[in-house]
C-alpha positions in Angstrom: 167.8 153.9 60.1 165.4 156.7 60.3 166.2 159.9 62.1 163.9 162.0 64.3 164.5 165.6 65.2 164.2 166.8 68.7 161.5 169.6 68.7 164.0 172.3 69.8 166.5 171.2 67.2 163.8 171.2 64.5 162.8 174.7 65.5 166.4 175.9 65.5 167.0 174.3 62.1 163.9 176.0 60.6 165.0 179.3 62.0 168.4 178.9 60.5 167.0 178.0 57.1 164.6 181.0 57.2 167.5 183.3 58.2 169.8 182.1 55.5 167.1 182.2 52.8 165.9 185.7 53.7 168.7 187.6 55.4 171.8 186.1 53.7 170.9 184.8 50.2 169.0 181.9 48.8 172.2 180.1 47.7 173.5 180.1 51.2 170.2 178.7 52.4 170.3 175.9 49.8 173.9 175.1 50.7 173.0 174.9 54.4 170.0 172.6 53.7 172.2 170.4 51.4 175.0 170.2 54.1 172.6 169.2 56.9 170.8 166.7 54.6 174.1 165.2 53.6 175.2 164.8 57.3 171.9 163.2 58.2 172.2 160.8 55.2 175.7 159.8 56.3 174.5 159.1 59.9 171.7 157.0 58.5 174.0 155.0 56.4 176.7 154.6 59.0 175.0 154.7 62.5 
């Protein structure tokens, strides 16, 4: 199964990643991206 982001969700995700990478710290940004990627992967494997 392939996922598709709603345009508003995609924009919100991008803003969150930018915020965490710039305002918080790069490690937080990487952890956020990994968590979202993991959740998407699980939804793809178990729709």
